[in-house]
C-alpha positions as CSV (number, residue, x, y, z in Angstrom):
1,X,72.9,91.8,126.2
2,X,73.4,89.7,129.3
3,X,74.0,91.9,132.3
4,X,74.4,89.3,134.9
5,X,77.0,89.3,137.7
6,X,80.3,87.6,136.9
7,X,80.7,84.1,138.5
8,X,83.8,83.5,140.6
9,X,85.9,82.0,137.8
10,X,85.0,84.9,135.4
11,X,85.8,87.4,138.1
12,X,89.2,85.9,139.0
13,X,90.2,85.7,135.3
14,X,89.1,89.3,134.6
15,X,91.0,90.6,137.7
16,X,94.1,88.7,136.6
17,X,93.8,90.2,133.1
18,X,93.4,93.7,134.5
19,X,96.5,93.3,136.6
20,X,98.5,91.9,133.7
21,X,97.3,94.9,131.6
22,X,98.3,97.5,134.2
23,X,101.5,95.8,135.4
24,X,102.9,94.1,132.3
25,X,101.2,96.1,129.6
26,X,99.5,93.1,128.2
27,X,96.4,93.5,125.9
28,X,93.1,92.2,127.2
29,X,91.4,89.9,124.7
30,X,87.7,89.5,124.2
31,X,85.6,87.1,122.1
32,X,84.0,89.2,119.3
33,X,80.8,87.2,119.2
34,X,80.1,86.9,122.9
35,X,82.1,89.8,124.2
36,X,83.4,87.5,126.9
37,X,86.9,88.0,128.2
38,X,89.3,85.3,126.9
39,X,92.7,86.2,128.3
40,X,95.7,88.4,127.7
41,X,98.7,88.6,125.4
42,X,101.8,90.5,124.7
43,X,101.2,90.6,120.9
44,X,98.0,91.6,119.1
45,X,97.6,91.2,115.4
46,X,97.1,94.4,113.4
47,X,93.6,93.5,112.3
48,X,92.6,93.0,115.9
49,X,93.8,96.5,116.8
50,X,92.0,98.0,113.8
51,X,88.8,96.2,114.7
52,X,89.0,97.4,118.3
53,X,89.5,101.0,117.2
54,X,86.6,100.8,114.7
55,X,84.3,99.4,117.5
56,X,84.7,102.6,119.6
57,X,82.0,105.2,118.9
58,X,83.5,108.4,117.6
59,X,82.3,110.4,120.6
60,X,84.5,108.2,122.8
61,X,87.5,108.4,120.6
62,X,88.0,112.1,121.1
63,X,86.7,113.1,117.7
């Protein structure tokens, strides 16, 4: 994995998405292949929700 600091553009986009998530209840979208943040949305397809849940290790999901 690439653990480099975010550049200015990436940082601004991520902060904007985090604000939208907390203030407007928007979902934060990530690219599955690169794990880069790609934006926010009001609607998320069911398969995206299921994939996100499956990607969480069971010891983080409260199981």
